[in-house]
PDB file as gemmi writes it, atoms N, CA and C in Angstrom:
CRYST1    1.000    1.000    1.000  90.00  90.00  90.00 P 1                      
ATOM      1  N   MET A   1      -7.923  -4.503  17.551  1.00  0.00           N  
ATOM      2  CA  MET A   1      -7.070  -5.297  16.675  1.00  0.00           C  
ATOM      3  C   MET A   1      -5.850  -5.755  17.458  1.00  0.00           C  
ATOM      4  N   ASN A   2      -5.387  -6.942  17.112  1.00  0.00           N  
ATOM      5  CA  ASN A   2      -4.155  -7.432  17.737  1.00  0.00           C  
ATOM      6  C   ASN A   2      -2.971  -7.204  16.786  1.00  0.00           C  
ATOM      7  N   CYS A   3      -1.784  -7.502  17.265  1.00  0.00           N  
ATOM      8  CA  CYS A   3      -0.563  -7.242  16.484  1.00  0.00           C  
ATOM      9  C   CYS A   3      -0.567  -7.970  15.142  1.00  0.00           C  
ATOM     10  N   THR A   4      -1.008  -9.206  15.119  1.00  0.00           N  
ATOM     11  CA  THR A   4      -1.027  -9.972  13.873  1.00  0.00           C  
ATOM     12  C   THR A   4      -1.933  -9.310  12.848  1.00  0.00           C  
ATOM     13  N   GLN A   5      -3.114  -8.905  13.262  1.00  0.00           N  
ATOM     14  CA  GLN A   5      -4.050  -8.258  12.345  1.00  0.00           C  
ATOM     15  C   GLN A   5      -3.494  -6.930  11.843  1.00  0.00           C  
ATOM     16  N   VAL A   6      -2.895  -6.166  12.734  1.00  0.00           N  
ATOM     17  CA  VAL A   6      -2.350  -4.868  12.347  1.00  0.00           C  
ATOM     18  C   VAL A   6      -1.206  -5.049  11.358  1.00  0.00           C  
ATOM     19  N   ARG A   7      -0.302  -5.958  11.653  1.00  0.00           N  
ATOM     20  CA  ARG A   7       0.862  -6.152  10.771  1.00  0.00           C  
ATOM     21  C   ARG A   7       0.450  -6.650   9.393  1.00  0.00           C  
ATOM     22  N   ARG A   8      -0.608  -7.428   9.318  1.00  0.00           N  
ATOM     23  CA  ARG A   8      -1.105  -7.884   8.014  1.00  0.00           C  
ATOM     24  C   ARG A   8      -1.694  -6.744   7.193  1.00  0.00           C  
ATOM     25  N   SER A   9      -2.129  -5.706   7.870  1.00  0.00           N  
ATOM     26  CA  SER A   9      -2.815  -4.628   7.154  1.00  0.00           C  
ATOM     27  C   SER A   9      -1.985  -3.351   7.019  1.00  0.00           C  
ATOM     28  N   LEU A  10      -0.708  -3.377   7.391  1.00  0.00           N  
ATOM     29  CA  LEU A  10       0.105  -2.166   7.359  1.00  0.00           C  
ATOM     30  C   LEU A  10       0.264  -1.574   5.962  1.00  0.00           C  
ATOM     31  N   PHE A  11       0.406  -2.409   4.944  1.00  0.00           N  
ATOM     32  CA  PHE A  11       0.551  -1.885   3.582  1.00  0.00           C  
ATOM     33  C   PHE A  11      -0.730  -1.171   3.151  1.00  0.00           C  
ATOM     34  N   PHE A  12      -1.879  -1.743   3.487  1.00  0.00           N  
ATOM     35  CA  PHE A  12      -3.152  -1.112   3.160  1.00  0.00           C  
ATOM     36  C   PHE A  12      -3.301   0.213   3.914  1.00  0.00           C  
ATOM     37  N   TYR A  13      -2.907   0.212   5.179  1.00  0.00           N  
ATOM     38  CA  TYR A  13      -2.976   1.421   5.996  1.00  0.00           C  
ATOM     39  C   TYR A  13      -2.061   2.502   5.428  1.00  0.00           C  
ATOM     40  N   ALA A  14      -0.840   2.126   5.094  1.00  0.00           N  
ATOM     41  CA  ALA A  14       0.135   3.088   4.570  1.00  0.00           C  
ATOM     42  C   ALA A  14      -0.301   3.654   3.222  1.00  0.00           C  
ATOM     43  N   ASP A  15      -1.036   2.882   2.444  1.00  0.00           N  
ATOM     44  CA  ASP A  15      -1.492   3.324   1.119  1.00  0.00           C  
ATOM     45  C   ASP A  15      -2.893   3.932   1.136  1.00  0.00           C  
ATOM     46  N   ASN A  16      -3.437   4.150   2.327  1.00  0.00           N  
ATOM     47  CA  ASN A  16      -4.793   4.717   2.467  1.00  0.00           C  
ATOM     48  C   ASN A  16      -5.830   3.890   1.724  1.00  0.00           C  
ATOM     49  N   GLU A  17      -5.736   2.572   1.883  1.00  0.00           N  
ATOM     50  CA  GLU A  17      -6.659   1.669   1.191  1.00  0.00           C  
ATOM     51  C   GLU A  17      -7.538   0.912   2.186  1.00  0.00           C  
ATOM     52  N   MET A  18      -7.897   1.580   3.280  1.00  0.00           N  
ATOM     53  CA  MET A  18      -8.739   0.953   4.302  1.00  0.00           C  
ATOM     54  C   MET A  18      -9.949   1.831   4.563  1.00  0.00           C  
ATOM     55  N   GLY A  19     -11.003   1.178   5.059  1.00  0.00           N  
ATOM     56  CA  GLY A  19     -12.166   1.924   5.500  1.00  0.00           C  
ATOM     57  C   GLY A  19     -11.833   2.711   6.759  1.00  0.00           C  
ATOM     58  N   GLU A  20     -12.588   3.762   6.989  1.00  0.00           N  
ATOM     59  CA  GLU A  20     -12.315   4.659   8.111  1.00  0.00           C  
ATOM     60  C   GLU A  20     -12.332   3.937   9.462  1.00  0.00           C  
ATOM     61  N   GLU A  21     -13.240   2.997   9.635  1.00  0.00           N  
ATOM     62  CA  GLU A  21     -13.322   2.264  10.901  1.00  0.00           C  
ATOM     63  C   GLU A  21     -12.032   1.493  11.182  1.00  0.00           C  
ATOM     64  N   LEU A  22     -11.509   0.828  10.160  1.00  0.00           N  
ATOM     65  CA  LEU A  22     -10.257   0.082  10.328  1.00  0.00           C  
ATOM     66  C   LEU A  22      -9.073   1.020  10.516  1.00  0.00           C  
ATOM     67  N   VAL A  23      -9.085   2.156   9.838  1.00  0.00           N  
ATOM     68  CA  VAL A  23      -8.013   3.137   9.990  1.00  0.00           C  
ATOM     69  C   VAL A  23      -7.920   3.568  11.447  1.00  0.00           C  
ATOM     70  N   ILE A  24      -9.059   3.832  12.054  1.00  0.00           N  
ATOM     71  CA  ILE A  24      -9.079   4.256  13.456  1.00  0.00           C  
ATOM     72  C   ILE A  24      -8.516   3.159  14.356  1.00  0.00           C  
ATOM     73  N   GLU A  25      -8.910   1.909  14.110  1.00  0.00           N  
ATOM     74  CA  GLU A  25      -8.420   0.790  14.923  1.00  0.00           C  
ATOM     75  C   GLU A  25      -6.905   0.626  14.785  1.00  0.00           C  
ATOM     76  N   VAL A  26      -6.405   0.690  13.569  1.00  0.00           N  
ATOM     77  CA  VAL A  26      -4.962   0.546  13.352  1.00  0.00           C  
ATOM     78  C   VAL A  26      -4.221   1.704  13.998  1.00  0.00           C  
ATOM     79  N   ARG A  27      -4.701   2.906  13.792  1.00  0.00           N  
ATOM     80  CA  ARG A  27      -4.064   4.095  14.363  1.00  0.00           C  
ATOM     81  C   ARG A  27      -3.981   3.982  15.887  1.00  0.00           C  
ATOM     82  N   GLU A  28      -5.073   3.577  16.518  1.00  0.00           N  
ATOM     83  CA  GLU A  28      -5.093   3.425  17.973  1.00  0.00           C  
ATOM     84  C   GLU A  28      -4.090   2.360  18.420  1.00  0.00           C  
ATOM     85  N   HIS A  29      -4.020   1.264  17.679  1.00  0.00           N  
ATOM     86  CA  HIS A  29      -3.079   0.199  18.019  1.00  0.00           C  
ATOM     87  C   HIS A  29      -1.636   0.687  17.899  1.00  0.00           C  
ATOM     88  N   LEU A  30      -1.340   1.420  16.834  1.00  0.00           N  
ATOM     89  CA  LEU A  30       0.023   1.904  16.626  1.00  0.00           C  
ATOM     90  C   LEU A  30       0.467   2.858  17.733  1.00  0.00           C  
ATOM     91  N   VAL A  31      -0.457   3.605  18.278  1.00  0.00           N  
ATOM     92  CA  VAL A  31      -0.129   4.511  19.382  1.00  0.00           C  
ATOM     93  C   VAL A  31       0.259   3.717  20.629  1.00  0.00           C  
ATOM     94  N   LEU A  32      -0.390   2.586  20.829  1.00  0.00           N  
ATOM     95  CA  LEU A  32      -0.187   1.800  22.047  1.00  0.00           C  
ATOM     96  C   LEU A  32       0.881   0.712  21.929  1.00  0.00           C  
ATOM     97  N   CYS A  33       1.284   0.362  20.716  1.00  0.00           N  
ATOM     98  CA  CYS A  33       2.194  -0.769  20.516  1.00  0.00           C  
ATOM     99  C   CYS A  33       3.480  -0.325  19.806  1.00  0.00           C  
ATOM    100  N   PRO A  34       4.569  -0.178  20.553  1.00  0.00           N  
ATOM    101  CA  PRO A  34       5.825   0.267  19.938  1.00  0.00           C  
ATOM    102  C   PRO A  34       6.355  -0.689  18.859  1.00  0.00           C  
ATOM    103  N   GLY A  35       6.143  -1.994  19.031  1.00  0.00           N  
ATOM    104  CA  GLY A  35       6.613  -2.960  18.038  1.00  0.00           C  
ATOM    105  C   GLY A  35       5.921  -2.788  16.700  1.00  0.00           C  
ATOM    106  N   CYS A  36       4.621  -2.633  16.730  1.00  0.00           N  
ATOM    107  CA  CYS A  36       3.874  -2.424  15.481  1.00  0.00           C  
ATOM    108  C   CYS A  36       4.165  -1.049  14.900  1.00  0.00           C  
ATOM    109  N   ALA A  37       4.388  -0.063  15.762  1.00  0.00           N  
ATOM    110  CA  ALA A  37       4.735   1.273  15.269  1.00  0.00           C  
ATOM    111  C   ALA A  37       6.067   1.236  14.523  1.00  0.00           C  
ATOM    112  N   ARG A  38       7.036   0.487  15.037  1.00  0.00           N  
ATOM    113  CA  ARG A  38       8.321   0.330  14.337  1.00  0.00           C  
ATOM    114  C   ARG A  38       8.114  -0.375  13.005  1.00  0.00           C  
ATOM    115  N   GLU A  39       7.294  -1.415  13.019  1.00  0.00           N  
ATOM    116  CA  GLU A  39       7.000  -2.153  11.783  1.00  0.00           C  
ATOM    117  C   GLU A  39       6.335  -1.234  10.753  1.00  0.00           C  
ATOM    118  N   TYR A  40       5.450  -0.372  11.218  1.00  0.00           N  
ATOM    119  CA  TYR A  40       4.799   0.588  10.326  1.00  0.00           C  
ATOM    120  C   TYR A  40       5.836   1.552   9.744  1.00  0.00           C  
ATOM    121  N   ASP A  41       6.737   2.048  10.570  1.00  0.00           N  
ATOM    122  CA  ASP A  41       7.797   2.945  10.074  1.00  0.00           C  
ATOM    123  C   ASP A  41       8.632   2.260   8.996  1.00  0.00           C  
ATOM    124  N   HIS A  42       8.966   0.987   9.209  1.00  0.00           N  
ATOM    125  CA  HIS A  42       9.733   0.228   8.205  1.00  0.00           C  
ATOM    126  C   HIS A  42       8.916   0.074   6.920  1.00  0.00           C  
ATOM    127  N   THR A  43       7.630  -0.177   7.065  1.00  0.00           N  
ATOM    128  CA  THR A  43       6.755  -0.329   5.905  1.00  0.00           C  
ATOM    129  C   THR A  43       6.711   0.956   5.084  1.00  0.00           C  
ATOM    130  N   VAL A  44       6.572   2.089   5.759  1.00  0.00           N  
ATOM    131  CA  VAL A  44       6.529   3.377   5.073  1.00  0.00           C  
ATOM    132  C   VAL A  44       7.849   3.633   4.349  1.00  0.00           C  
ATOM    133  N   LYS A  45       8.963   3.335   5.003  1.00  0.00           N  
ATOM    134  CA  LYS A  45      10.270   3.531   4.370  1.00  0.00           C  
ATOM    135  C   LYS A  45      10.424   2.632   3.148  1.00  0.00           C  
ATOM    136  N   LEU A  46      10.007   1.387   3.269  1.00  0.00           N  
ATOM    137  CA  LEU A  46      10.082   0.459   2.144  1.00  0.00           C  
ATOM    138  C   LEU A  46       9.240   0.956   0.971  1.00  0.00           C  
ATOM    139  N   LEU A  47       8.024   1.364   1.240  1.00  0.00           N  
ATOM    140  CA  LEU A  47       7.159   1.865   0.170  1.00  0.00           C  
ATOM    141  C   LEU A  47       7.735   3.114  -0.479  1.00  0.00           C  
ATOM    142  N   THR A  48       8.357   3.964   0.309  1.00  0.00           N  
ATOM    143  CA  THR A  48       8.982   5.176  -0.232  1.00  0.00           C  
ATOM    144  C   THR A  48      10.110   4.821  -1.188  1.00  0.00           C  
ATOM    145  N   VAL A  49      10.953   3.880  -0.788  1.00  0.00           N  
ATOM    146  CA  VAL A  49      12.068   3.449  -1.648  1.00  0.00           C  
ATOM    147  C   VAL A  49      11.527   2.811  -2.924  1.00  0.00           C  
ATOM    148  N   LEU A  50      10.542   1.945  -2.795  1.00  0.00           N  
ATOM    149  CA  LEU A  50       9.971   1.289  -3.971  1.00  0.00           C  
ATOM    150  C   LEU A  50       9.368   2.298  -4.934  1.00  0.00           C  
ATOM    151  N   ARG A  51       8.659   3.277  -4.408  1.00  0.00           N  
ATOM    152  CA  ARG A  51       8.045   4.281  -5.280  1.00  0.00           C  
ATOM    153  C   ARG A  51       9.106   5.089  -6.016  1.00  0.00           C  
ATOM    154  N   ARG A  52      10.175   5.443  -5.318  1.00  0.00           N  
ATOM    155  CA  ARG A  52      11.248   6.205  -5.960  1.00  0.00           C  
ATOM    156  C   ARG A  52      11.909   5.391  -7.060  1.00  0.00           C  
ATOM    157  N   ARG A  53      12.195   4.125  -6.770  1.00  0.00           N  
ATOM    158  CA  ARG A  53      12.869   3.268  -7.749  1.00  0.00           C  
ATOM    159  C   ARG A  53      11.983   2.985  -8.953  1.00  0.00           C  
ATOM    160  N   CYS A  54      10.717   2.759  -8.708  1.00  0.00           N  
ATOM    161  CA  CYS A  54       9.799   2.427  -9.803  1.00  0.00           C  
ATOM    162  C   CYS A  54       9.485   3.638 -10.660  1.00  0.00           C  
ATOM    163  N   ALA A  55       9.616   4.799 -10.125  1.00  0.00           N  
ATOM    164  CA  ALA A  55       9.286   6.009 -10.876  1.00  0.00           C  
ATOM    165  C   ALA A  55      10.384   6.390 -11.861  1.00  0.00           C  
ATOM    166  N   ARG A  56      11.542   5.804 -11.761  1.00  0.00           N  
ATOM    167  CA  ARG A  56      12.663   6.172 -12.634  1.00  0.00           C  
ATOM    168  C   ARG A  56      12.493   5.715 -14.070  1.00  0.00           C  
ATOM    169  N   ALA A  57      11.842   4.603 -14.263  1.00  0.00           N  
ATOM    170  CA  ALA A  57      11.685   4.079 -15.618  1.00  0.00           C  
ATOM    171  C   ALA A  57      10.210   3.813 -15.877  1.00  0.00           C  
ATOM    172  N   SER A  58       9.799   4.071 -17.073  1.00  0.00           N  
ATOM    173  CA  SER A  58       8.409   3.788 -17.410  1.00  0.00           C  
ATOM    174  C   SER A  58       8.373   2.685 -18.461  1.00  0.00           C  
ATOM    175  N   ALA A  59       7.293   1.973 -18.458  1.00  0.00           N  
ATOM    176  CA  ALA A  59       7.123   0.889 -19.419  1.00  0.00           C  
ATOM    177  C   ALA A  59       6.876   1.473 -20.803  1.00  0.00           C  
ATOM    178  N   PRO A  60       7.286   0.759 -21.840  1.00  0.00           N  
ATOM    179  CA  PRO A  60       6.962   1.206 -23.198  1.00  0.00           C  
ATOM    180  C   PRO A  60       5.445   1.325 -23.357  1.00  0.00           C  
ATOM    181  N   GLU A  61       5.000   2.232 -24.178  1.00  0.00           N  
ATOM    182  CA  GLU A  61       3.566   2.506 -24.346  1.00  0.00           C  
ATOM    183  C   GLU A  61       2.767   1.255 -24.699  1.00  0.00           C  
ATOM    184  N   ARG A  62       3.309   0.431 -25.578  1.00  0.00           N  
ATOM    185  CA  ARG A  62       2.594  -0.784 -25.992  1.00  0.00           C  
ATOM    186  C   ARG A  62       2.370  -1.727 -24.804  1.00  0.00           C  
ATOM    187  N   LEU A  63       3.396  -1.914 -23.977  1.00  0.00           N  
ATOM    188  CA  LEU A  63       3.274  -2.762 -22.793  1.00  0.00           C  
ATOM    189  C   LEU A  63       2.301  -2.149 -21.798  1.00  0.00           C  
ATOM    190  N   ARG A  64       2.405  -0.861 -21.572  1.00  0.00           N  
ATOM    191  CA  ARG A  64       1.514  -0.176 -20.645  1.00  0.00           C  
ATOM    192  C   ARG A  64       0.057  -0.372 -21.056  1.00  0.00           C  
ATOM    193  N   ARG A  65      -0.222  -0.211 -22.349  1.00  0.00           N  
ATOM    194  CA  ARG A  65      -1.582  -0.374 -22.867  1.00  0.00           C  
ATOM    195  C   ARG A  65      -2.065  -1.816 -22.670  1.00  0.00           C  
ATOM    196  N   ARG A  66      -1.199  -2.792 -22.938  1.00  0.00           N  
ATOM    197  CA  ARG A  66      -1.575  -4.204 -22.754  1.00  0.00           C  
ATOM    198  C   ARG A  66      -1.903  -4.495 -21.301  1.00  0.00           C  
ATOM    199  N   ILE A  67      -1.103  -3.979 -20.396  1.00  0.00           N  
ATOM    200  CA  ILE A  67      -1.339  -4.206 -18.965  1.00  0.00           C  
ATOM    201  C   ILE A  67      -2.654  -3.567 -18.532  1.00  0.00           C  
ATOM    202  N   LEU A  68      -2.844  -2.306 -18.905  1.00  0.00           N  
ATOM    203  CA  LEU A  68      -4.055  -1.600 -18.492  1.00  0.00           C  
ATOM    204  C   LEU A  68      -5.321  -2.243 -19.031  1.00  0.00           C  
ATOM    205  N   THR A  69      -5.284  -2.692 -20.263  1.00  0.00           N  
ATOM    206  CA  THR A  69      -6.489  -3.279 -20.854  1.00  0.00           C  
ATOM    207  C   THR A  69      -6.695  -4.733 -20.449  1.00  0.00           C  
ATOM    208  N   SER A  70      -5.738  -5.323 -19.742  1.00  0.00           N  
ATOM    209  CA  SER A  70      -5.907  -6.705 -19.286  1.00  0.00           C  
ATOM    210  C   SER A  70      -6.822  -6.797 -18.068  1.00  0.00           C  
ATOM    211  N   PHE A  71      -7.043  -5.690 -17.377  1.00  0.00           N  
ATOM    212  CA  PHE A  71      -7.936  -5.689 -16.221  1.00  0.00           C  
ATOM    213  C   PHE A  71      -9.373  -5.553 -16.711  1.00  0.00           C  
ATOM    214  N   PRO A  72     -10.263  -6.425 -16.238  1.00  0.00           N  
ATOM    215  CA  PRO A  72     -11.656  -6.410 -16.735  1.00  0.00           C  
ATOM    216  C   PRO A  72     -12.320  -5.034 -16.614  1.00  0.00           C  
ATOM    217  N   HIS A  73     -12.064  -4.317 -15.549  1.00  0.00           N  
ATOM    218  CA  HIS A  73     -12.729  -3.026 -15.364  1.00  0.00           C  
ATOM    219  C   HIS A  73     -12.101  -1.932 -16.235  1.00  0.00           C  
ATOM    220  N   ARG A  74     -10.987  -2.234 -16.905  1.00  0.00           N  
ATOM    221  CA  ARG A  74     -10.335  -1.249 -17.763  1.00  0.00           C  
ATOM    222  C   ARG A  74     -10.448  -1.606 -19.243  1.00  0.00           C  
ATOM    223  N   GLN A  75     -11.270  -2.571 -19.589  1.00  0.00           N  
ATOM    224  CA  GLN A  75     -11.404  -2.983 -20.989  1.00  0.00           C  
ATOM    225  C   GLN A  75     -11.820  -1.779 -21.832  1.00  0.00           C  
ATOM    226  N   GLY A  76     -11.096  -1.550 -22.904  1.00  0.00           N  
ATOM    227  CA  GLY A  76     -11.397  -0.457 -23.814  1.00  0.00           C  
ATOM    228  C   GLY A  76     -10.773   0.861 -23.421  1.00  0.00           C  
ATOM    229  N   GLN A  77      -9.991   0.878 -22.329  1.00  0.00           N  
ATOM    230  CA  GLN A  77      -9.329   2.104 -21.895  1.00  0.00           C  
ATOM    231  C   GLN A  77      -7.831   1.924 -22.009  1.00  0.00           C  
ATOM    232  N   ALA A  78      -7.126   2.999 -22.175  1.00  0.00           N  
ATOM    233  CA  ALA A  78      -5.656   2.963 -22.177  1.00  0.00           C  
ATOM    234  C   ALA A  78      -5.111   4.339 -21.883  1.00  0.00           C  
TER     235      ALA A  78                                                      
END                                                                             
């Protein structure tokens, strides 16, 4: 993988949303590329801050149910 490909996939990598083959490629690239490794560190920090901020307030139950049931694979669930 090159730097452009790695940087496009950092959020997926940080969230463990990649296949094992791609995880290995990204991991190997991050070991060899200090610029992408710094970008990954920034991505992890950003995601950490976002998760903390978003966890402070929850949506009202009615809104939560509407959002969850709007996804086709979640129809009939809440």
